[in-house]
C-alpha positions, 0 to 999 in steps of 0.5 A: 069699319065694321059695326062695333061689337056690343060689349056688357060688363061684369064687375070693375065699378067704383074704383076699380084698377082692373075695370078702367083697364078694361074699359079704356082698352075696350076703347082703344081700337073702336071695336067695341060699344058698352050697352050693359052692365051689373058694375057693383051688386049694388043696383043703385052705385051701378046705375050711378057708376054708370051715368057718371062714366056715361053708359045708358041706364035702360041695361044697367042690370040689378044682378047677373041673372037678370042681366042675361034673363033680360038681354036674351029677350031682346034680338039677336042684333040688339043683345050683348054679343060678349062680356067681361068679368072682373069680378072677384074670382068666386063669381068667374066661373059661375058666370063665364059658366053661365054666359056660355050656355047662353049664347055668348062669347066672352072675356074674362079676367084670371084666374078662370075659376077656383079651381082646377075641376071647375076649369075643366068645367068650364072647357066643355061648356065653351066647346059646345057653345062654339063661342070666344074665350079670351082672358086676359093674361094682359101681359101677352098684348104687350109687343115686345112680349109678343116680339119674343115669341115669334122670333123663340119660334122662329129658332133665334135662341136655337135650344131652350135651356133655362127659363127664369121667371118671376113676379114681385108686387110690395102691395101686401105689406101694408096688409099682412102685418096686421091680423084684423086686416089680413082676416078681412081683405078678400084676397087674403080670403080662400072662399072669395080668393080660392086656394092660393093667394100669391101662386094663384093672382100674380104667379100664375102670370108668370108662368102662362109668360114662360108658356107662351114665349118659349112654346113648351110646357112645364111638365112638372114643377117643385114648390115652397109658399111663404104664408108668414103667419100661421093664422094666414091660409093664403100663400103671400110668397112663393119660389116654384122650379120646373121642369119641361124636358129633362134637360130644360128647367127654370125658375118661377118667382113670386112674392106681395110682399117684396118690400118696396117693389111695384110690378115687377114681371120680368122674364129670361130665356136662355138657349144655345144660341142667346137668350132673352130678356124683358120687364114689364116695367120697361116694357118698351125694349127686349134684349137679346143677350149672347157670349159671343155679340153686343147686346141687342136690344128691341124695340116696339115700330119698326120693321124689322118686327114680325107682324104678330108685335108690329100689329099690337102696336099703333104709334111711330117708334119712340112714342111708349104705350102701355098698360092699357095698349097691351090688354087693348091687344087682347081685346083686339085679337078677341074681335077678331075673333067674334067676327070671324076674322083670321087671327094669330092664335098668339093675338090672345090668351084661351079657354086652353090657357085657363085649364094649364094657369088652374092646373099650376095653381093647384100642382103649387098649393099641393106640392108645397102641402105635400112637403114641397114635392115634384107634381106632375102637371096634367 
């Protein structure tokens, strides 16, 4: 087996959901070794966390700039090869850019940047660097999402005419109705989260899933947001009409105040010959619907699945795999790219997906603020 890739971690310490997801995912396929990190802005807490998860503390740095400086002093075959950026949104762009500028590969949480302009600057830096950039749109790693993509590419649905994607959560309900709480949480602070909360955090996943599975690009959109309170600057609910062509249309619905919902990401794609439906909370079932045939159910691990789907399945059929495995598949694809190995372009989202995502987010905000008008994407 090839030598493990030396991984650095930025953020994700303590009880961070994203932190545990990335760490477990990076270990699942035995491709990475965590060798350095800045888990927390407080160096003592960062050191304590490293000890807690049994990571050597000699390369747990006091801050990001020190990590870059000290790692570059090491021989190339010892220094960190790729850094995983798991910090709050406002740090994604400066960290990712400095990493690329200094010759590191990057695995980055979304949204990739705070705005579209930063995304284009980062894209240019990435092109100059020649390094791998993977964006963790986690749900593209699910085997049945990949199966749907490959079957659509092969013509299983014929001409697509409608897409319906939604991402419903309810967690902000416990915060938004309390003035003090909604004024203090970083997700609702535009200086830390960016110009959008709901669409920027989860709606962009639905957008990405639409383009990833269909192979189509959204050309224009019309958006209507709900902020719930006059003093709240960030959207917590939104509905977006989308056009992919003159006769290919759809809707993206996203909410963080959908009471009782947990992580309700789902997509339905309708074509002239059939349709697909998939739900993140039941990720191991892909439903193929037809007007003339019985409902078909595809499941992971079976020989009838595509090579891309099977490459992301680690267990025999009937053994459920979930979100850790999905993220692990993105880390696996990135590992292949870092090593210069052959890989399918559906194995991990790239810089292009990040730029598209920021174009989408800014367009939804512009559409709403201009009075719910149609906005063209680049």
